[in-house]
NUTORVEX-934606 format. One line per field, with one value per residue (C-alpha): residue number from 1; residue in one letter; x, y, z. Coordinates in steps of 0.001 Angstrom, whole numbers. Example, Ala and Ser with C-alpha at 12.3 -4.5 7.8 and 13.67 -1.06 7.14 Angstrom:
# NUTORVEX-934606
seq <- c(1, 2)
type <- c(a, s)
c1 <- c(12300, 13670)
c2 <- c(-4500, -1060)
c3 <- c(7800, 7140)
//
This chain:
# NUTORVEX-934606
seq <- c(1, 2, 3, 4, 5, 6, 7, 8, 9, 10, 11, 12, 13, 14, 15, 16, 17, 18, 19, 20, 21, 22, 23, 24, 25, 26, 27, 28, 29, 30, 31, 32, 33, 34, 35, 36, 37, 38, 39, 40, 41, 42, 43, 44, 45, 46, 47, 48, 49, 50, 51, 52, 53, 54, 55, 56, 57, 58, 59, 60, 61, 62, 63, 64, 65, 66, 67, 68, 69, 70, 71, 72, 73, 74, 75, 76, 77, 78, 79, 80, 81, 82, 83, 84, 85, 86, 87, 88, 89, 90, 91, 92, 93, 94, 95, 96, 97, 98, 99, 100, 101, 102, 103, 104, 105, 106, 107, 108, 109, 110, 111, 112, 113, 114, 115, 116, 117, 118, 119, 120, 121, 122, 123, 124, 125, 126, 127, 128, 129, 130, 131, 132, 133, 134, 135, 136, 137, 138, 139, 140, 141, 142, 143, 144, 145, 146, 147, 148, 149, 150, 151, 152, 153, 154, 155, 156, 157, 158, 159, 160, 161, 162, 163, 164, 165, 166, 167, 168, 169, 170, 171, 172, 173, 174, 175, 176, 177, 178, 179, 180, 181, 182, 183, 184, 185, 186, 187, 188, 189, 190, 191, 192, 193, 194, 195, 196, 197, 198, 199, 200, 201, 202, 203, 204, 205, 206, 207, 208, 209, 210, 211, 212, 213, 214, 215, 216, 217, 218, 219, 220, 221, 222, 223, 224, 225, 226, 227, 228, 229, 230, 231, 232, 233, 234, 235, 236, 237, 238, 239, 240, 241, 242, 243, 244, 245, 246, 247, 248, 249, 250, 251, 252, 253, 254, 255, 256, 257, 258, 259, 260, 261, 262, 263, 264, 265, 266, 267, 268, 269, 270, 271, 272, 273, 274, 275, 276, 277, 278, 279, 280, 281, 282, 283, 284, 285, 286, 287, 288, 289, 290, 291, 292, 293, 294, 295, 296, 297, 298, 299, 300, 301, 302, 303, 304, 305, 306, 307, 308, 309, 310, 311, 312, 313, 314, 315, 316, 317, 318, 319, 320, 321, 322, 323, 324, 325, 326, 327, 328, 329, 330, 331, 332, 333, 334, 335, 336, 337, 338, 339, 340, 341, 342, 343, 344, 345, 346, 347, 348, 349, 350, 351, 352, 353, 354, 355, 356, 357, 358, 359, 360, 361, 362, 363, 364, 365, 366, 367, 368, 369, 370, 371, 372, 373, 374, 375, 376, 377, 378, 379, 380, 381, 382, 383, 384, 385, 386, 387, 388, 389, 390, 391, 392, 393, 394, 395, 396, 397, 398, 399, 400, 401, 402, 403, 404, 405, 406, 407, 408, 409, 410, 411, 412, 413, 414, 415, 416, 417, 418, 419, 420, 421, 422, 423, 424, 425, 426, 427, 428, 429, 430, 431, 432, 433, 434, 435, 436, 437, 438, 439, 440, 441, 442, 443, 444, 445, 446, 447, 448, 449, 450, 451, 452, 453, 454, 455, 456, 457, 458, 459, 460, 461, 462, 463, 464, 465, 466, 467, 468, 469, 470, 471, 472, 473, 474, 475, 476, 477, 478, 479, 480, 481, 482, 483, 484, 485, 486, 487, 488, 489, 490, 491, 492, 493, 494, 495, 496, 497, 498, 499, 500, 501, 502, 503, 504, 505, 506, 507)
type <- c(m, q, n, t, h, e, a, p, v, v, s, v, q, i, s, s, l, p, s, k, n, a, t, r, t, e, l, n, l, k, a, e, k, l, l, a, d, y, n, a, g, l, s, s, a, m, e, v, f, r, t, r, h, p, a, g, q, k, e, g, f, s, p, t, l, l, d, a, r, q, v, i, m, f, t, n, m, d, g, q, k, l, s, l, e, r, l, k, k, t, a, k, q, l, l, k, d, f, k, t, n, d, p, v, a, l, h, r, i, a, s, l, h, p, k, a, k, s, g, a, r, s, l, a, e, m, s, l, a, d, i, q, h, v, l, a, l, e, n, g, f, a, s, w, p, k, l, k, h, h, l, k, a, m, e, t, s, a, r, d, i, e, a, g, i, s, f, a, n, n, k, t, l, h, i, r, c, g, s, d, l, k, e, a, l, q, d, a, r, i, e, g, t, f, m, e, v, i, n, p, f, s, m, g, p, v, l, c, d, r, l, e, e, k, s, l, k, l, r, t, d, y, m, t, e, t, l, g, p, y, i, s, e, d, r, r, t, a, i, r, s, s, l, v, d, e, e, e, a, l, l, a, l, d, t, r, y, e, e, v, v, l, w, f, e, h, d, a, y, d, q, l, c, l, a, y, l, l, h, h, m, a, r, k, s, p, n, l, p, f, r, l, s, l, v, q, v, d, r, f, p, g, i, k, r, f, i, g, l, g, q, i, l, q, p, e, g, f, a, l, l, y, q, q, r, l, s, v, t, p, p, m, i, s, f, g, a, t, m, w, e, a, f, t, g, n, d, p, r, e, l, w, a, l, i, n, e, e, k, s, p, l, p, l, m, q, k, a, f, w, r, i, i, a, e, l, p, s, p, e, n, g, l, g, l, t, e, r, l, a, l, d, i, i, a, k, e, g, s, l, l, a, r, r, a, f, l, f, a, m, a, d, r, d, p, q, p, y, h, g, d, i, m, f, f, a, i, l, n, s, l, w, s, a, e, n, p, a, l, e, v, t, g, y, m, e, g, p, g, d, h, g, k, e, i, l, k, l, t, p, l, g, e, r, l, l, q, g, q, e, n, w, l, k, v, n, k, v, d, k, w, v, g, g, i, h, i, n, s, e, k, a, q, n, w, h, y, i, e, e, q, i, e, p, r, l, l)
c1 <- c(-15009, -18603, -20253, -19452, -21951, -25712, -26477, -23468, -23126, -20642, -22475, -22717, -26488, -28352, -29634, -33333, -33488, -36100, -36976, -35465, -38912, -39651, -36252, -36735, -40174, -38718, -35900, -38322, -40590, -37610, -36449, -39898, -40079, -36578, -37316, -40650, -38912, -36251, -38851, -40665, -37476, -36669, -33108, -32424, -33258, -31225, -28256, -28557, -28306, -25514, -23351, -24396, -24802, -21736, -23370, -25175, -22994, -23060, -24897, -28287, -28497, -32094, -32459, -34699, -36209, -33248, -30896, -32916, -32716, -28951, -28599, -30759, -28785, -25508, -27007, -28271, -24749, -23214, -22269, -24023, -22588, -25431, -25975, -28783, -29591, -29782, -31908, -34370, -34698, -35106, -37873, -39747, -39422, -40521, -43603, -44395, -43999, -46143, -48968, -48931, -49265, -45778, -45574, -42004, -42830, -46035, -44161, -41322, -43719, -46255, -43574, -41496, -43510, -44606, -48017, -48679, -47717, -49953, -52864, -52794, -52439, -53683, -51300, -53321, -52352, -48588, -46689, -43149, -42081, -43342, -41305, -38200, -38827, -38938, -35583, -34087, -35390, -34005, -30583, -30803, -31681, -34711, -35452, -34689, -32769, -30467, -29755, -28994, -26627, -24749, -24386, -22968, -20475, -19399, -18878, -16761, -14604, -14165, -12962, -10540, -9026, -8768, -7030, -4427, -5523, -4343, -6295, -4533, -706, 2147, 1693, -1758, -2357, -5380, -6519, -8893, -9844, -8355, -6473, -9447, -9237, -5495, -5471, -8841, -7486, -4457, -6690, -8661, -5412, -5925, -2324, -769, 300, -2089, -2404, -4688, -6208, -6944, -7815, -11349, -12654, -16196, -15182, -13460, -12067, -11202, -9890, -9216, -5443, -4541, -761, -1088, 158, -3133, -5020, -2521, -2518, -6307, -6633, -3850, -5079, -8637, -7701, -5338, -7936, -11065, -9832, -6562, -8072, -9227, -5996, -2516, 220, 2235, -687, -1296, 2275, 2261, -984, 620, 3284, 705, -1448, 1540, 2747, -724, -916, 2587, 2076, -1020, 685, 3540, 1390, 2881, 3626, 4884, 1305, -677, -3939, -5185, -8283, -10386, -12297, -15232, -18699, -21650, -21347, -20315, -16883, -15971, -17585, -15725, -12470, -13528, -14250, -10869, -9089, -10970, -9873, -6294, -6920, -8384, -4949, -3485, -6299, -7190, -4066, -3803, -605, -2606, -6047, -8368, -11013, -13663, -15186, -18210, -21069, -24001, -25038, -23757, -25966, -26220, -25776, -29070, -27659, -24730, -22323, -19085, -16817, -15240, -18424, -17724, -16231, -15606, -12496, -14582, -16736, -13766, -12618, -16076, -16204, -12798, -13975, -17034, -14983, -15937, -13740, -13680, -14753, -13715, -17235, -16882, -13511, -14827, -17976, -16102, -13503, -16230, -18028, -14790, -14202, -17768, -17383, -14203, -15774, -17568, -20999, -23055, -25441, -22836, -22692, -26481, -26833, -24489, -26342, -29556, -28097, -30026, -28369, -25017, -22345, -22083, -25548, -24224, -21886, -24773, -26732, -23701, -23080, -26683, -25854, -22788, -24628, -27183, -24402, -25007, -27017, -30781, -32751, -34934, -32199, -28775, -27687, -26318, -27968, -25531, -26019, -29803, -29803, -27551, -29806, -32938, -31530, -30521, -33789, -35881, -34089, -33872, -30262, -27856, -24260, -22272, -21247, -24857, -25861, -23224, -24570, -28157, -27062, -25097, -27484, -30817, -31223, -28716, -30060, -26488, -23990, -20441, -18905, -16513, -16810, -14197, -15680, -19120, -17724, -16003, -19378, -20981, -18103, -18857, -22461, -21572, -18452, -19991, -20490, -24223, -24286, -27010, -25848, -24864, -22453, -24141, -21668, -19221, -19382, -16798, -15202, -12686, -11940, -10975, -13789, -17565, -17982, -19913, -23537, -25442, -28757, -30177, -29944, -32999, -31308, -30934, -34647, -35521, -33200, -35055, -38344, -37030, -37277, -33546, -30802, -27361, -25626, -27186, -26573, -22967, -19789, -19840, -16971, -17163, -16632, -18459, -15822, -14925, -17972, -17156, -19940, -19356, -21944, -20357, -21124, -24143, -25310, -24440, -25349, -28202, -29577, -33348, -34598, -33943, -35859, -34727, -31245, -29202, -29740, -27853, -29796)
c2 <- c(-256232, -257429, -254097, -252972, -255510, -255208, -258928, -260876, -264640, -264703, -264525, -265889, -266189, -269248, -268629, -268814, -271559, -274070, -276647, -280125, -281653, -279241, -279933, -283710, -283495, -281425, -283934, -286847, -284970, -284128, -287750, -289011, -286474, -287282, -291015, -290437, -288244, -290917, -293631, -291354, -291153, -287475, -286882, -284318, -286856, -289568, -287194, -286438, -290138, -290679, -287926, -287989, -291685, -293946, -296687, -294326, -295145, -298921, -300982, -302124, -299482, -299056, -296591, -297088, -294438, -295010, -294158, -291024, -289934, -290422, -288248, -285490, -285590, -285175, -282295, -280584, -280606, -279159, -275515, -273459, -270164, -267711, -264713, -262197, -263147, -266855, -266224, -264119, -266967, -269461, -267326, -267167, -270932, -271627, -269430, -271265, -274664, -273450, -272426, -275905, -277475, -278978, -280676, -279526, -275899, -276033, -277416, -274878, -271938, -273307, -274292, -271115, -268028, -266500, -265366, -268707, -270518, -268302, -268415, -264637, -265102, -267958, -269795, -268586, -264985, -265573, -263196, -263120, -260925, -263616, -266249, -264079, -263770, -267571, -267842, -265340, -267341, -270593, -268957, -267648, -264014, -262182, -260448, -260362, -257037, -258599, -261530, -259067, -257193, -260436, -261118, -257635, -258135, -261457, -259696, -257030, -259663, -261518, -258313, -257646, -261131, -260719, -257382, -259046, -257443, -259450, -259970, -260344, -260454, -262769, -261921, -263502, -267027, -268978, -271901, -274576, -278103, -279806, -278851, -278519, -274704, -274288, -274076, -272294, -269415, -269169, -269069, -266251, -264342, -264500, -264463, -265788, -268995, -271952, -274185, -277212, -278729, -282394, -283923, -285439, -284317, -285457, -289099, -290798, -289555, -285852, -284596, -280964, -281288, -282695, -282919, -284861, -288447, -290161, -287929, -288472, -292244, -292484, -290361, -292096, -295593, -294735, -293168, -296040, -298706, -297033, -294929, -296803, -299286, -296360, -294352, -294996, -296665, -293432, -291540, -294301, -294262, -290450, -290062, -289288, -286971, -285068, -284510, -283123, -280991, -279452, -278473, -277025, -275028, -273363, -272647, -270969, -268431, -264981, -261612, -263247, -262795, -259588, -261454, -265010, -265942, -268943, -270585, -272703, -273801, -274636, -278389, -280126, -281171, -277579, -275990, -278396, -277319, -273692, -274157, -275895, -272962, -270407, -272353, -271908, -268196, -267790, -268689, -265697, -263182, -260497, -259244, -261371, -260607, -260544, -259658, -262661, -262977, -265502, -266668, -268723, -269812, -272199, -271608, -270309, -269007, -271480, -274602, -276270, -278586, -276759, -279146, -277200, -274522, -277045, -276951, -273370, -273446, -269791, -267978, -264815, -266644, -267029, -263473, -262203, -264357, -263054, -259473, -260236, -261817, -260995, -259712, -262313, -260586, -261424, -262794, -265154, -266388, -266865, -268692, -270974, -271824, -272588, -274810, -276714, -277226, -278510, -280844, -282339, -282742, -285829, -284312, -283415, -281237, -278453, -278559, -278778, -275580, -273738, -275082, -273606, -270306, -267384, -264596, -266347, -264800, -268064, -269541, -271641, -273342, -274049, -275751, -277817, -278972, -280146, -282479, -283722, -284416, -286448, -289024, -290126, -293365, -293132, -294728, -296395, -298566, -297494, -296067, -292627, -290505, -291432, -295138, -294746, -292798, -295380, -298269, -296390, -295427, -299020, -300438, -298229, -299575, -303195, -303479, -300651, -299939, -298337, -295442, -294787, -294862, -292162, -290072, -290349, -289359, -286357, -285153, -285792, -287428, -286038, -282793, -281467, -283830, -283718, -287147, -287547, -290721, -292757, -291689, -292833, -296129, -296723, -296371, -298806, -301197, -301155, -302099, -305154, -306349, -306437, -309757, -309311, -307258, -304901, -305044, -307860, -307567, -309430, -308606, -306120, -303673, -303950, -300706, -298018, -296928, -298813, -298093, -298091, -300965, -303250, -304064, -303988, -305060, -305134, -308258, -309279, -307539, -304362, -304427, -304904, -302046, -299678, -300779, -300100, -303780, -304212, -302070, -301949, -301343, -304469, -306910, -305880, -304777, -301106, -298772, -295319, -291663, -288417, -285831, -286426, -288618, -292311, -294698, -298302, -301079, -302551, -299423, -299469, -296189, -294220, -290763, -290840, -288296, -288043, -285498, -281942, -280268, -282492, -282507, -285760, -288227, -290985, -294208)
c3 <- c(-29049, -29014, -28325, -31894, -33263, -33124, -33303, -32035, -32125, -29237, -25919, -22393, -22797, -24057, -27591, -28344, -30979, -32215, -29563, -29780, -30355, -33202, -34761, -34464, -36109, -38954, -39412, -39673, -42094, -44296, -44267, -45280, -48102, -49331, -49443, -51209, -53799, -54315, -54793, -57249, -59303, -58704, -59847, -57095, -54363, -56072, -56239, -52504, -51639, -54159, -52666, -49004, -48144, -47712, -49817, -52180, -55185, -54761, -57320, -56088, -53336, -52184, -49304, -46298, -44046, -41724, -44595, -45356, -41715, -41771, -44871, -43390, -40133, -41996, -43965, -40798, -39363, -42521, -42587, -45242, -46398, -46046, -48266, -48374, -51965, -51126, -48040, -50045, -52564, -49715, -48191, -51497, -52003, -48427, -48917, -52156, -50449, -47580, -49916, -51490, -47993, -47983, -44549, -43855, -44663, -42613, -39614, -39800, -39792, -37308, -34785, -35001, -35894, -32567, -33820, -35480, -32269, -30124, -32553, -32998, -36751, -38886, -41164, -44144, -43317, -43461, -45739, -47155, -44233, -41851, -43672, -43454, -39707, -39447, -41256, -38810, -35830, -37274, -37343, -33787, -34492, -33142, -36427, -40151, -39826, -37195, -39512, -42324, -40010, -39319, -43048, -43651, -40804, -42384, -45732, -44052, -42353, -45663, -47346, -44490, -44836, -48615, -48104, -45888, -42637, -39641, -36455, -33102, -32982, -32055, -28370, -28372, -27086, -28313, -26113, -27372, -26203, -29236, -32375, -34739, -34967, -35370, -39175, -39280, -37187, -39437, -42535, -40898, -40300, -36548, -35424, -32253, -30533, -30267, -27210, -27005, -23880, -24585, -21212, -21663, -18283, -19092, -18548, -15635, -12309, -12057, -8735, -7908, -7376, -10766, -10163, -6904, -7377, -6492, -8905, -11722, -11273, -11180, -14305, -16225, -15377, -16385, -19719, -20539, -19792, -21189, -24089, -24740, -27244, -29397, -29598, -30969, -28947, -28937, -27406, -24847, -23596, -23409, -21430, -18074, -19476, -21571, -18465, -16556, -19488, -19892, -16226, -16137, -19328, -17884, -14575, -16465, -18364, -17812, -19409, -22617, -23801, -24032, -24471, -23910, -25931, -24909, -27815, -26664, -27618, -25402, -24897, -21697, -22959, -23825, -20789, -18508, -20125, -19761, -16039, -15697, -17344, -15248, -12161, -13377, -13991, -10501, -9117, -10969, -10437, -9565, -11330, -14460, -16397, -19680, -21003, -20852, -23572, -24480, -27750, -26721, -29007, -28923, -32543, -35837, -38656, -41518, -39344, -38413, -35748, -34186, -32466, -32436, -33860, -36210, -38308, -39374, -42851, -43711, -42416, -42100, -39563, -37224, -37881, -36917, -33785, -32750, -33193, -31068, -28257, -24688, -21894, -19120, -15916, -12337, -11592, -14594, -13347, -9828, -10961, -13364, -10729, -8193, -10708, -11283, -7571, -7163, -10161, -8708, -5263, -3996, -3279, -6403, -4395, -4379, -8170, -8339, -6300, -8696, -11733, -10350, -9178, -10661, -12641, -12891, -15140, -17160, -17882, -20776, -18328, -15977, -18765, -19763, -16202, -15946, -18858, -16970, -13738, -15734, -16199, -12610, -12534, -12792, -9935, -12585, -14105, -12792, -16168, -16965, -19649, -22452, -21718, -21685, -24938, -26629, -25639, -26647, -30055, -30814, -29446, -31730, -34826, -33657, -34839, -35525, -36518, -33677, -35940, -36818, -33148, -32524, -35409, -34141, -30628, -31898, -34573, -32940, -29552, -27073, -25557, -25437, -27071, -25807, -26332, -29233, -31284, -29413, -26070, -27222, -28557, -25203, -23461, -25933, -25267, -21538, -22323, -24421, -22549, -19049, -17277, -17891, -21109, -22229, -25864, -28183, -31126, -33986, -36752, -38201, -41088, -43818, -44845, -43898, -40345, -37232, -34781, -34545, -37018, -34649, -35466, -32186, -30739, -27235, -25112, -23058, -20124, -22187, -22962, -19299, -18330, -20666, -19139, -15627, -14676, -13924, -12427, -14069, -10720, -9233, -12103, -12880, -11139, -12044, -11233, -12817, -12057, -12782, -11948, -8309, -7624, -7458, -8459, -7424, -7343, -4211, -2187, 86, -1478, -4614, -5852, -8388, -10844, -10313, -12835, -13989, -11159, -8246, -6723, -6789, -3951, -2219, -2793)
//
């Protein structure tokens, strides 16, 4: 497993990556440069817009800075197949750009190189080796040699797949929150049965006893009402049965499998599912009838803005991750199960204490659960973090397409995005369909797709909410859940998220 690799991607630790502020500055600088190159008639920039922007091939298309930002965001979320030869060329080009005072190159080096950041070395003294070090840091590795080691491991995995070598066997079960990896694992020759967990625990009521009638009814009613408009009729009618089937399938896991592999990334959606599964495993431990393993990542080399495992394009990437998988230890199972029980409870202070526990076996889960608890209403305006981000994104542009607001949240603004598109659109819907709306639908985009086509702008109330002059819980009938915590505007007091360093309070 992982101990055979010097510089693994799979880990329980939080990767040391460029800060969100540094990444956002780089994104904006790249967008400005791309637009300037387009306006200067550079064919390379024109080709980027033509191939990367939905309207790039339409006659009369004239991009704005907003369009350039969209293109750069898409590019940042693309997976790039790294090679040592390409990285060496990139390092040489970056050094050349740096010496000509290119603002993007200057920012990348000044914000990442440790000696440049500390002032121990001036930018003028930077060498090719320093640039290579920056490229390693951008990809989540502490050094250039560790990045090279990763590339060699990828090459080895690619050769193994080409040679027909199979990973795992038919007595392996792979569990994932969704079906996005099913074909990818097959392409990587990672054999076994695939099981998907699809319950979106990050939204709506989630009680600990999920098969109890009250819990099932609450969950089914919520998903039908909130997410129902965004899914097919067949899926709507099968919500309750799919919830029951999922629970019963997990309860029935036994010696049919030699190994169960959990495939998850770092975001709140995935980490919630991971905690849920570890709660199931706690019922079977300490004598699990199978080996329990974990593939868990918060980055992947070649992807600037890592959102999830589905961004990985190369089969050898999955083969390498599988080989680096971790053995799930009893402390991991216990901590995950405890996190789940706290999440499904009605007092967020228990979850807050676990989030802040030092030297936990699952620090990535702690970070993800901080993002979840930030969905509690803010005392400033009664909005959860996703609602605040959505309003702020739209306010900054004046008017914005719902799909574009989702992209900006995912690619730039959300500190740890975890909502899928239909979940995000459902939250936007609640902001424009309320009795006193914070958003106004001013039009619709023509084009393919069924959802996210609304053009939105803030209402006067929405503007006042962002300024902290109004409170969403006081001007509307709000009824929502964060796990087992019920938020209702008719209550005398509700739990509120204060800030990252202060535990939630009843206000």
